[in-house]
C-alpha positions in Angstrom: 21.1 10.0 -14.9 22.1 10.3 -11.2 22.9 7.3 -9.0 20.3 6.4 -6.3 23.0 5.6 -3.7 25.4 8.4 -2.9 28.3 8.5 -0.4 26.8 11.5 1.4 26.0 10.9 5.1 22.8 9.0 5.6 20.6 8.6 8.7 18.7 5.5 7.6 20.3 2.2 8.6 18.8 0.1 5.7 20.0 2.7 3.2 23.5 2.4 4.6 23.4 -1.4 4.6 22.3 -1.6 1.0 24.8 1.0 -0.2 27.8 -0.2 1.8 27.2 -3.9 1.8 27.2 -4.0 5.6 26.1 -7.2 7.4 22.5 -8.0 7.3 20.6 -9.9 10.0 20.4 -13.7 9.6 16.7 -13.4 8.6 17.5 -10.9 5.9 20.3 -13.1 4.6 17.8 -16.0 4.3 15.4 -13.8 2.4 18.1 -12.7 0.0 19.4 -16.2 -0.6 15.8 -17.4 -1.3 15.2 -14.9 -4.0 18.8 -14.5 -5.3 18.3 -10.8 -5.8 20.9 -8.1 -6.0 18.9 -5.5 -4.2 21.3 -2.6 -4.7 21.5 -3.2 -8.5 17.7 -3.7 -8.7 17.1 -0.4 -6.8 19.4 1.5 -9.1 17.4 0.1 -12.0 14.1 1.2 -10.4 15.6 4.6 -9.9 16.8 4.9 -13.6 13.2 4.6 -14.7 11.6 6.6 -11.9 14.0 9.5 -11.6 12.2 11.8 -14.1 9.0 11.6 -12.0 10.7 12.2 -8.6 10.7 15.5 -6.8 14.0 17.4 -6.5 14.5 16.4 -2.8 14.0 12.7 -3.3 17.6 11.5 -3.0 18.1 13.7 0.1 14.9 12.5 1.8 15.6 8.8 1.0 18.8 9.0 3.1 16.7 10.1 6.1 13.7 7.8 5.8 14.3 5.1 3.3 11.2 2.9 3.3 8.5 5.5 2.4 10.5 6.8 -0.5 11.3 3.2 -1.7 7.6 2.6 -1.7 6.9 5.7 -3.8 9.7 4.7 -6.3 8.6 1.0 -6.5 5.0 2.1 -7.1 6.1 4.4 -10.0 8.5 1.8 -11.3 5.8 -0.9 -11.4 3.4 1.3 -13.2 6.0 2.3 -15.8 6.9 -1.3 -16.4 3.3 -2.1 -17.0 3.1 0.7 -19.6 1.0 3.1 -17.6 1.5 6.7 -18.7 2.9 8.9 -15.9 3.2 12.7 -16.1 6.2 14.7 -15.0 4.2 17.4 -13.4 5.6 20.3 -11.5 5.8 19.4 -7.8 7.0 22.8 -6.5 3.5 23.6 -5.1 3.3 20.3 -3.4 0.9 17.6 -4.5 0.4 13.9 -4.6 3.4 11.7 -5.5 2.3 10.4 -8.9 0.0 11.4 -11.7 -1.4 8.9 -14.3 -2.7 10.3 -17.6 -5.2 8.1 -19.4 -6.6 10.1 -22.3 -8.3 13.1 -20.7 -8.5 11.5 -17.3 -6.1 12.4 -14.6 -5.4 9.9 -11.7 -3.5 11.2 -8.7 -1.8 8.7 -6.4 -0.8 9.6 -2.9 1.7 7.1 -1.5 1.9 6.5 2.3 3.8 3.9 4.3 2.6 3.8 7.9 4.8 2.5 10.7 3.9 0.3 13.7 2.9 3.4 15.7 4.0 4.5 19.2 0.8 4.8 21.2 -1.2 2.2 23.0 -2.6 1.2 19.6 0.9 0.4 18.2 1.4 -2.9 16.4 3.7 -5.1 18.6 7.1 -6.2 17.2 7.5 -9.8 16.2 9.3 -11.9 18.9 11.0 -14.9 17.2 10.3 -18.1 19.0 7.1 -16.7 20.6 3.7 -17.9 19.2 0.9 -15.4 19.3 -2.1 -14.3 17.3 -1.5 -11.9 14.4 -2.5 -8.4 15.7 -5.1 -8.0 12.9 -7.1 -5.2 14.6 -4.1 -3.1 15.4 -2.8 -3.4 11.8 -6.2 -2.4 10.5 -6.2 0.7 12.8 -2.9 1.8 11.4 -4.2 1.5 7.8 -7.5 3.3 8.6 -5.6 6.1 10.3 -3.4 6.9 7.3 -6.3 6.6 4.9 -8.2 9.1 6.9 -5.2 11.4 7.0 -4.7 11.3 3.2 -8.4 11.7 2.7 -8.2 15.0 4.5 -5.1 16.0 2.5 -7.2 15.7 -0.7 -8.9 19.0 0.2 -5.6 20.8 0.6 -4.7 19.7 -3.0 -8.1 20.9 -4.3 -7.7 24.3 -2.5 -4.3 24.7 -4.4 -6.0 23.8 -7.7 -3.6 20.8 -8.1 -6.4 18.2 -8.1 -9.4 19.3 -10.1 -13.1 18.5 -9.9 -13.1 15.6 -12.3 -9.8 14.0 -11.3 -9.5 10.6 -9.7 -7.7 10.3 -6.3 -6.1 7.0 -5.2 -4.4 6.4 -1.8 -1.5 4.0 -2.2 -0.9 2.3 1.2 2.2 0.2 2.0 2.3 -2.1 5.0 6.0 -3.2 4.7 7.1 -1.4 7.8 4.4 -2.9 10.0 5.3 -6.1 11.9 3.1 -9.2 10.9 1.3 -7.2 8.2 2.4 -9.7 5.5 0.3 -12.4 7.2 -3.1 -12.2 5.5 -6.2 -14.3 5.1 -8.4 -14.9 2.1 -9.8 -11.3 1.9 -6.9 -8.9 2.2 -6.8 -6.8 5.3 -6.9 -3.6 3.3 -10.2 -4.6 1.8 -11.5 -5.3 5.3 -10.5 -1.7 6.3 -12.8 -0.1 3.8 -15.6 -2.7 3.5 -17.3 -4.4 6.5 -15.8 -7.9 6.2 -15.0 -9.5 9.6 -13.6 -12.8 10.5 -14.3 -15.9 8.3 -16.9 -18.2 9.8 -17.0 -21.9 8.7 -20.0 -24.0 9.6 -19.3 -27.7 9.9 -21.5 -30.7 10.6 -19.8 -32.1 13.7 -21.0 -35.7 12.9 -19.9 -35.9 9.2 -17.4 -33.0 9.3 -19.0 -31.7 6.1 -18.5 -28.0 5.5 -22.0 -26.5 5.4 -21.2 -22.9 4.8 -18.4 -20.4 4.7 -19.0 -16.7 5.2 -17.6 -13.6 6.8 -19.0 -11.8 9.8 -20.2 -8.2 9.4 -17.7 -5.8 11.0 -18.3 -2.1 10.4 -15.8 -0.9 13.0 -12.8 -1.8 15.1 -12.1 -0.6 18.7 -8.9 1.1 19.6 -7.2 0.9 23.0 -9.2 3.8 24.4 -12.4 2.0 23.5 -13.3 4.4 20.7 -14.9 3.0 17.5 -12.9 3.3 14.2 -14.9 2.8 11.1 -13.9 -0.1 8.8 -16.7 0.5 6.2 -15.1 3.7 4.8 -16.3 2.8 1.3 -19.9 2.6 2.4 -19.8 6.2 3.7 -20.5 8.9 1.1 -18.2 11.3 3.1 -15.2 9.5 1.5 -16.5 9.6 -2.1 -13.5 11.7 -3.1 -11.4 8.6 -2.8 -11.6 6.7 -6.1 -9.7 3.6 -4.9 -7.1 2.3 -2.5 -4.0 0.6 -3.8 -2.1 -1.5 -1.3 1.2 -3.5 -1.1 3.4 -5.1 1.6 6.7 -4.8 -0.3 9.9 -3.4 1.2 13.5 -3.2 -0.2 14.3 -6.8 0.7 10.9 -8.3 -0.2 9.4 -7.6 -3.6 8.3 -9.9 -6.4 10.2 -10.6 -9.6 7.3 -9.2 -11.6 6.8 -5.7 -10.3 3.3 -5.0 -9.2 2.2 -8.6 -8.7 1.9 -7.7 -5.0 -0.7 -4.9 -5.6 -4.2 -5.0 -4.2 -6.5 -2.5 -5.7 -10.0 -1.9 -4.2 -12.4 0.4 -5.9 -14.7 2.7 -4.0 -18.3 1.9 -5.0 -19.5 5.4 -4.0 -16.6 7.3 -5.7 -17.8 10.5 -7.4 -14.9 10.0 -9.9 -14.6 6.2 -10.2 -11.3 4.7 -11.3 -11.8 2.8 -14.6 -11.5 -1.0 -13.9 -8.5 -2.5 -15.6 -6.6 0.8 -15.8 -3.9 -0.7 -13.5 -3.6 -4.4 -14.6 -1.4 -5.5 -11.7 -1.9 -7.8 -8.8 -5.5 -8.3 -7.7 -8.3 -5.8 -8.4 -11.5 -5.8 -6.2 -14.8 -4.0 -6.7 -18.4 -4.3 -5.5 -21.1 -5.3 -7.9 -24.7 -5.8 -6.8 -23.5 -6.0 -3.2 -21.0 -8.7 -4.0 -17.2 -8.5 -3.8 -15.7 -9.2 -7.2 -12.1 -10.0 -8.1 -9.9 -9.8 -11.2 -6.5 -11.4 -10.9 -3.8 -9.7 -13.1 -0.9 -11.5 -11.5 1.9 -12.5 -14.0 0.0 -11.0 -16.9 
């Protein structure tokens, strides 16, 4: 077994900090002290289980761009710990990051970790001491953008005969590199990217202060800075039926739960041509649509 951290030159600052024990920011120190985790040791443990499933360039790439590779490894590690069967398939032709085998069913997972972006639609950095609204729409636009990109990549995989007609395809999105993305409301933001749930509306009797009704506005699209509409009802569009589900997490190398996978949000595509079996991934929260109603199974700490 190889070591995750090597002493070869690395371009990524967080990789260097974790490897060399360099000084973290005050906020990172607080986070570490709260969870009492030895991140370097934990990451080496993750790697010890994930290494057989990683591509040959993994350790080289992680030194250049740490977070996306950490997300891929954490995803695989969490599934392995849960007892999900992964396949060590040949990645020389390219292909999605992970392959689950469940009987005769193949489930491909494509991991992606969007950044804050650089255009006018970029998610603004957090300014400590400054109070402002969470940039919900900008964050959703970042998620929708990478989902659409990975949706298109599906067809490259089918052209190469890597993904076959009856295989499931799951896009695994991580928001850990996006400022403010960890600040959520009752229906997770990733669900509101693929189903048309808008802001929560609470109706109150102003005389008695009794809550009369709680519901969500319909929101089928968001506007980007250029004024163009970006769909937020992807899972109601048959065009995207090749996506079986979206799996989401906000973890990063300094923020992850003690029970791996408790952070997962899995949302099934109601129009999927190859539906992902419910309960296949018993981690975190699992959402699906049944009779036009959003349903939830909570697998946390199971």
